[in-house]
C-alpha positions in Angstrom: 27.0 118.6 90.2 28.7 118.1 93.2 30.7 120.6 95.3 34.5 119.4 95.6 35.6 118.3 98.7 37.4 120.8 101.4 40.9 120.7 101.5 42.7 118.7 103.6 44.4 121.4 104.6 44.0 125.0 103.9 47.2 127.3 102.3 48.8 129.8 104.7 47.7 132.5 102.6 43.8 131.4 102.7 44.5 130.9 106.3 46.0 134.5 106.6 43.1 135.7 104.8 40.7 134.0 107.1 42.4 136.0 110.0 42.3 139.3 108.4 38.7 139.0 107.4 38.0 137.9 111.0 39.3 140.9 112.4 38.4 143.5 110.3 34.4 141.8 111.4 35.2 142.1 114.7 36.6 145.2 114.0 33.5 146.5 112.3 31.2 145.4 114.4 32.2 146.3 117.7 29.6 148.5 119.7 31.2 151.4 120.1 32.8 151.5 116.2 28.8 151.5 115.2 27.7 154.4 117.2 30.7 156.3 116.6 29.3 155.9 112.6 26.0 156.7 113.8 27.0 160.2 115.3 29.0 161.1 112.4 26.4 160.1 110.4 23.6 161.7 112.3 21.2 158.7 112.7 20.0 157.1 115.8 19.5 153.2 114.8 20.7 150.0 116.0 23.1 147.9 114.3 20.0 145.2 113.2 18.8 148.5 111.8 21.1 149.5 109.7 21.9 146.4 108.6 18.6 145.6 107.2 18.4 149.4 106.1 21.8 148.1 104.2 20.0 145.3 102.2 16.9 147.1 101.3 19.1 150.2 99.6 21.1 146.9 97.5 18.1 145.8 96.3 14.3 146.1 94.9 11.8 146.3 97.7 11.7 142.3 99.9 9.6 140.3 101.7 10.0 140.6 105.4 10.9 136.7 104.9 13.7 137.4 102.0 15.0 140.3 104.0 15.1 137.6 107.5 16.8 135.1 104.9 19.4 137.8 103.5 20.2 138.7 106.7 20.3 135.5 108.5 17.7 135.9 111.0 14.3 135.1 112.2 11.6 136.5 110.9 10.2 138.1 113.8 13.5 140.0 114.1 12.8 141.7 110.8 9.6 142.4 111.6 10.2 143.7 114.9 12.9 145.7 113.2 10.7 147.2 109.9 8.0 148.3 112.5 10.8 150.4 114.1 12.5 151.7 111.0 8.4 152.5 109.8 7.7 154.4 113.2 11.1 156.3 112.5 10.1 156.8 108.2 13.1 155.4 107.5 10.7 152.5 105.6 7.6 151.7 104.3 5.6 148.8 103.3 4.7 148.9 99.3 2.0 145.8 97.5 4.3 143.1 96.3 3.6 143.5 92.7 3.2 139.3 91.9 0.6 138.7 95.1 -1.6 141.8 96.1 -1.9 139.6 99.3 2.0 141.0 100.5 3.6 143.3 101.5 7.2 144.4 100.5 9.7 146.6 102.6 11.0 149.7 100.8 13.3 152.6 102.0 11.4 155.9 101.9 13.2 159.4 101.0 14.3 159.9 104.7 15.6 156.1 104.6 17.8 156.8 101.4 19.1 159.8 102.8 20.1 158.1 106.6 22.0 155.3 104.5 23.5 157.7 102.4 25.0 159.7 105.5 26.0 156.5 106.9 27.6 155.1 104.2 29.9 158.7 103.4 30.6 158.3 107.2 32.0 154.9 106.8 33.8 155.9 103.4 35.4 159.0 105.0 36.9 156.8 107.9 37.4 154.1 105.6 39.4 156.9 103.7 41.3 158.4 106.8 42.5 154.7 107.4 43.8 154.0 103.7 45.4 158.2 103.9 48.7 156.0 103.0 48.2 153.9 100.5 48.6 155.0 96.7 45.7 154.9 94.3 46.9 151.7 92.1 47.1 149.9 96.1 43.3 150.8 96.7 41.7 150.1 93.0 43.5 146.5 93.5 42.3 145.9 96.9 39.2 146.8 95.5 39.5 144.5 92.5 40.3 141.6 94.4 37.8 142.4 97.9 34.9 142.5 95.0 36.2 139.2 92.8 36.3 137.3 96.5 32.8 138.9 97.4 31.6 137.6 94.0 33.3 134.2 94.4 32.2 133.7 97.9 28.5 134.0 96.2 28.6 131.7 92.9 30.1 129.1 96.2 27.2 129.9 98.3 24.1 129.5 95.5 25.9 126.8 94.5 25.7 125.5 98.2 22.0 126.4 98.6 20.9 124.7 95.4 23.3 121.3 96.1 20.5 122.2 99.0 16.8 122.1 97.7 15.7 119.1 97.4 14.4 118.0 93.5 11.0 117.2 92.6 10.2 115.1 89.4 8.6 117.1 86.5 4.8 116.7 86.5 5.0 116.7 90.3 4.3 114.0 92.4 
């Protein structure tokens, strides 16, 4: 199955959505915003550590290579960040049940508490920013965001599947 070609010109609505996403990404990834969130959550972690913690919290324990792929970074970055988080008591390494020689990264109780505090502080900040929105507007926004993310993920999976070489049955 091939991917449909990109449209020659995106619609004005899609252009505005892309602009809004760019703005929100910029706002949410600013160093000052991160520092404020960490102070509110009382969690002294850098942005890379928080991104890794969020990824581990949202999944089963993962191998470091899988974490690197999901985060879009080099494996060496994950190794350094995991070491930092392990020393701080936020993650631990557990045996991979599929291959006892490999290890997976798992949150500790302290890591779960930290990510809970980070998410709570972020949600409280968002609640303040969206205080003038009606409950119906908030439900609609949440529904549409989830739908957009699901569609992005669906498209990304299709892209990855197309890029994987297909080997003949039985090997070569």
